[in-house]
C-alpha positions as CSV (number, residue, x, y, z in Angstrom):
1,M,46.1,39.5,-90.1
2,R,45.6,43.0,-88.9
3,R,48.2,45.3,-87.4
4,L,48.3,48.6,-85.2
5,P,49.4,51.9,-86.0
6,T,53.3,52.0,-86.2
7,P,53.1,53.7,-82.1
8,L,51.0,50.6,-81.0
9,R,53.3,48.6,-83.0
10,Q,56.4,50.2,-81.2
11,L,55.1,49.4,-77.9
12,A,54.2,45.7,-79.1
13,A,58.2,45.6,-80.1
14,A,59.2,46.6,-76.7
15,C,56.8,44.2,-75.0
16,L,58.7,42.0,-76.6
17,L,62.1,42.8,-75.4
18,A,60.3,42.2,-72.4
19,L,59.2,38.7,-72.9
20,A,63.1,38.3,-74.5
21,A,64.5,39.4,-71.3
22,G,62.9,36.2,-69.7
23,G,58.5,37.4,-69.1
24,A,56.4,34.4,-70.9
25,Q,52.8,36.2,-71.7
26,A,50.1,33.9,-69.9
27,G,47.7,31.7,-71.7
28,A,44.2,31.4,-70.9
29,Q,42.2,29.8,-73.3
30,Q,38.9,29.4,-71.9
31,Y,36.4,26.9,-71.9
32,E,33.7,26.9,-74.2
33,P,30.8,23.9,-74.5
34,M,31.6,21.6,-77.6
35,A,29.3,19.3,-79.7
36,A,30.4,16.0,-79.1
37,S,31.5,15.8,-82.5
38,V,34.0,18.1,-81.6
39,R,35.3,17.2,-78.6
40,A,35.6,13.1,-80.3
41,A,37.8,14.7,-83.8
42,L,40.0,16.9,-80.7
43,H,40.5,13.5,-79.2
44,A,41.6,11.7,-82.5
45,A,43.9,14.9,-83.0
46,V,46.0,14.5,-79.8
47,S,45.5,10.2,-79.8
48,D,48.4,10.0,-83.0
49,A,51.0,8.9,-81.4
50,A,53.5,8.3,-84.3
51,A,57.7,9.5,-83.7
52,P,58.7,12.8,-84.6
53,M,60.6,14.2,-87.8
54,L,61.4,16.8,-89.4
55,P,58.8,16.6,-92.2
56,I,60.3,18.7,-94.8
57,P,61.4,16.6,-98.0
58,D,64.6,18.4,-99.0
59,A,67.0,17.1,-97.7
60,G,68.9,20.2,-98.3
61,E,66.8,22.4,-96.8
62,R,66.0,20.2,-94.1
63,A,69.3,20.9,-92.3
64,Q,69.0,23.8,-93.2
65,W,66.2,24.5,-90.9
66,L,67.5,22.7,-88.3
67,A,70.7,23.9,-88.1
68,E,69.4,27.1,-88.2
69,M,67.1,27.6,-86.6
70,S,68.8,25.7,-83.5
71,R,71.5,28.6,-83.8
72,R,68.3,31.2,-82.8
73,L,67.4,29.2,-79.9
74,A,70.8,28.0,-78.2
75,R,70.7,31.1,-76.2
76,R,67.4,30.2,-74.3
77,I,68.5,26.3,-74.7
78,P,72.2,25.3,-74.5
79,D,71.5,21.6,-74.5
80,E,72.5,21.1,-78.2
81,V,70.6,17.1,-78.3
82,Y,67.3,19.0,-76.5
83,R,67.2,21.5,-78.8
84,T,67.0,19.8,-81.5
85,E,64.9,17.2,-80.5
86,L,62.1,20.3,-79.3
87,L,62.4,21.4,-82.7
88,T,61.9,18.7,-84.1
89,S,58.6,17.9,-82.1
90,I,57.3,21.8,-83.1
91,H,58.3,21.3,-87.0
92,Y,56.3,18.3,-86.6
93,E,53.3,18.8,-84.7
94,A,53.0,22.4,-86.8
95,T,52.6,20.7,-89.8
96,R,50.4,17.7,-88.8
97,A,48.2,20.0,-87.1
98,G,48.5,22.5,-90.3
99,L,50.1,24.6,-89.0
100,D,53.5,27.3,-90.3
101,P,56.2,26.0,-88.0
102,Q,57.1,29.5,-87.4
103,L,54.3,31.2,-86.3
104,V,54.4,27.8,-83.7
105,L,58.1,29.1,-82.9
106,G,56.2,32.9,-82.0
107,L,53.7,31.6,-80.2
108,I,56.1,29.5,-77.9
109,Q,58.2,32.9,-77.1
110,V,55.7,34.8,-75.8
111,E,53.5,32.6,-74.8
112,S,56.5,30.3,-72.1
113,A,59.9,32.1,-73.0
114,F,60.7,28.2,-73.8
115,R,60.1,27.1,-71.0
116,K,59.2,23.5,-70.8
117,Y,57.7,23.9,-66.9
118,A,56.4,27.2,-67.2
119,I,53.0,27.9,-65.0
120,S,50.8,31.0,-65.7
121,S,48.7,33.0,-63.3
122,A,45.9,30.9,-65.1
123,G,47.2,27.4,-64.5
124,A,48.9,27.6,-68.1
125,R,50.9,24.7,-68.5
126,G,54.4,23.5,-70.7
127,Y,56.0,25.5,-73.8
128,M,52.3,26.0,-74.8
129,Q,50.8,27.1,-72.2
130,V,47.5,24.7,-72.0
131,M,45.1,24.8,-70.3
132,P,44.2,22.2,-68.2
133,F,40.7,21.8,-69.0
134,W,41.6,20.6,-72.2
135,I,42.6,17.7,-70.6
136,K,39.5,17.0,-69.9
137,V,37.1,17.8,-72.7
138,I,39.1,16.0,-74.6
139,G,38.7,12.8,-72.8
140,R,42.5,12.3,-71.8
141,E,42.9,12.7,-68.0
142,D,46.0,11.5,-67.4
143,D,47.5,13.3,-70.5
144,N,50.7,15.5,-68.8
145,L,50.9,19.1,-70.2
146,F,54.3,19.3,-69.1
147,H,55.5,16.3,-71.5
148,M,57.0,17.9,-74.0
149,R,55.1,15.9,-77.5
150,T,51.9,16.1,-75.2
151,N,51.9,19.7,-74.6
152,L,52.9,20.8,-78.3
153,R,50.5,18.3,-79.4
154,Y,47.8,20.3,-77.6
155,G,48.3,23.2,-77.9
156,C,49.1,23.2,-82.3
157,T,45.7,21.1,-81.9
158,I,43.9,24.4,-80.4
159,L,45.3,26.8,-81.9
160,R,44.4,25.1,-85.4
161,H,41.3,23.8,-84.0
162,Y,40.1,28.2,-82.9
163,L,41.6,28.6,-86.8
164,D,39.1,26.5,-87.8
165,I,36.0,28.5,-85.9
166,E,37.5,31.8,-87.0
167,K,37.7,30.5,-90.9
168,G,41.2,30.6,-91.1
169,D,41.2,34.7,-88.9
170,L,44.7,34.6,-87.6
171,F,44.3,37.3,-85.1
172,R,41.1,36.1,-83.9
173,A,42.1,32.8,-83.8
174,L,45.1,34.1,-81.2
175,G,43.0,35.9,-79.6
176,R,40.9,32.9,-78.6
177,Y,44.4,31.2,-77.9
178,N,45.3,33.3,-75.3
179,G,41.9,34.0,-73.3
180,S,41.7,37.8,-75.5
181,L,39.3,37.6,-78.3
182,G,38.6,40.7,-79.9
183,K,42.2,42.2,-78.5
184,A,45.3,43.7,-80.6
185,Q,48.2,43.4,-77.7
186,Y,48.7,39.5,-77.9
187,P,48.4,38.6,-81.0
188,N,50.5,41.6,-82.5
189,L,53.1,40.0,-80.1
190,V,52.5,36.5,-81.7
191,R,53.4,38.4,-84.8
192,A,56.3,39.9,-84.0
193,A,57.5,36.9,-82.6
194,W,57.3,35.6,-85.5
195,E,58.0,38.2,-88.3
196,Q,61.1,39.1,-86.1
197,H,63.1,36.0,-84.5
198,W,61.6,33.8,-86.6
199,S,61.2,34.2,-89.9
200,W,61.9,31.6,-92.7
201,N,62.8,31.9,-96.3
202,P,66.0,29.2,-97.2
203,Q,66.9,30.4,-101.3
204,Q,67.2,34.4,-99.4
205,L,69.0,32.9,-96.7
206,A,71.4,30.9,-99.4
207,A,71.9,33.8,-101.2
208,A,72.7,35.8,-98.7
209,G,75.7,33.2,-97.6
210,Q,76.4,33.5,-101.2
211,D,77.1,36.6,-101.5
212,T,78.8,37.1,-98.4
213,G,80.9,33.5,-99.3
214,T,79.8,32.6,-95.4
215,P,76.8,31.1,-94.3
216,A,74.3,33.5,-93.7
217,V,73.1,34.3,-89.7
218,R,70.3,36.9,-88.7
């Protein structure tokens, strides 16, 4: 992914601090005509109603990831039960769509500041700020974009769709997701949130904890 020069990265970091204080970046995916086969594939992608689980094979790493992400999110979502449900669903839906869960956490921080009922000036809804036109495009007009699992599934499916269109170019895919294709501000905000707040390296965290004799913190 392309990076901005240092002064502009500093500006992006300043914007990120403003978002952390309670703002959110309005999502505005734009409707683009698509083939019937693509619509059918998207419909199938959001139709699976399997119960979410944390798809990390190793039980120790699974518990470590959940504990660490829960600690980082506690200030924004004090309810531990709900926080655990949200984190589990984010990891499940991101992994299902072939996305890095840490990237999705960064995107949600920028898009809605983890506010379930956030609505942008463009009408985008929920955690991942999904535009309502997607309900009709995909053909599931009874779906509620304020429902946690529904919003996460749509958002992850849409980002995966844009990544496929852009042949894996995350910079351009994020631009499409935000309706700002070709502009650097939004992709760099998401990248900064991902790297500064949600990066995950279990080996590194474990080593830090062993060195100090205490649990590793960020």
